[in-house]
N, C-alpha and C positions, 0 to 999 in steps of 0.2 A: 135417213131412209134410203138405204141401197138396193141396187136391182132386185136383188138376192128377196130382201125385205118387202118388198112390193110383189114380187112373184105369190111367195108364201102366202102374202095377205088375199092376194085374189083367190087362189086355189083355196084356203081357209072360210073364206067368206062364202064363195060358191059351192062348198061344202063336196067337194072333188077330190080322190085320189090324185096323186101324182102320176101316176099312171092313167087314168082319165083324162087327167090334164093333157097329157102327151099324146094320147090316143086324137083327142077332139083337134089337136094343131097340128096330125101329122109328123111329130117330133118322136126323138125315142125316151125312153124314158131313165135311160142314161144320162142323156143331156139335159134333161128338167134336172136331177138330181146334182147335176155340174153347177146350174145354174142356181139353184137355192141353198145350194150346202153352205157349210164353213169352210170348205177347202180356201187354203191362200191362192191358188191357183184359177180359183173362181171368175170367169169374165165380168166386167161390170157394164159392158153393153151388149144389146143384142140388135140384130139386122132389125131397121124401122120397118120391115117389111113384113117380119113374123110378130112385131108390137102391132099392128095393125092386124094380123088374125086373132092376136089375143083379144083386143079392142072388139072386132065385131064377133066373136065367139063368147065372151064372157060379157060383154058392158061397160069395159074400163077403156078412157081413153088413152089413145096410142102416145100422145104426148106425155101424160103420167106416168105410163108404162115405162116409157124411153127415161124420161128427167126429174121425175118425184116431180113435189111441191116446189118451183121455183121459189115463190118467197118466202121459204124456211130455211 
């Protein structure tokens, strides 16, 4: 599972729109679409500070957001 998959999973499980996800994190909606889309130029990493913010706001592990399941 890549970063985009993990972020899309959070958005789906939290039942929020990408716009609301962006607003709650203080980032742009365009950045969320870049991170979660299928574009080949999509980043495969985010800053640890953003992962921590997502973790605090939505209740997921920052480690999981950044790296996924290391065992798989």
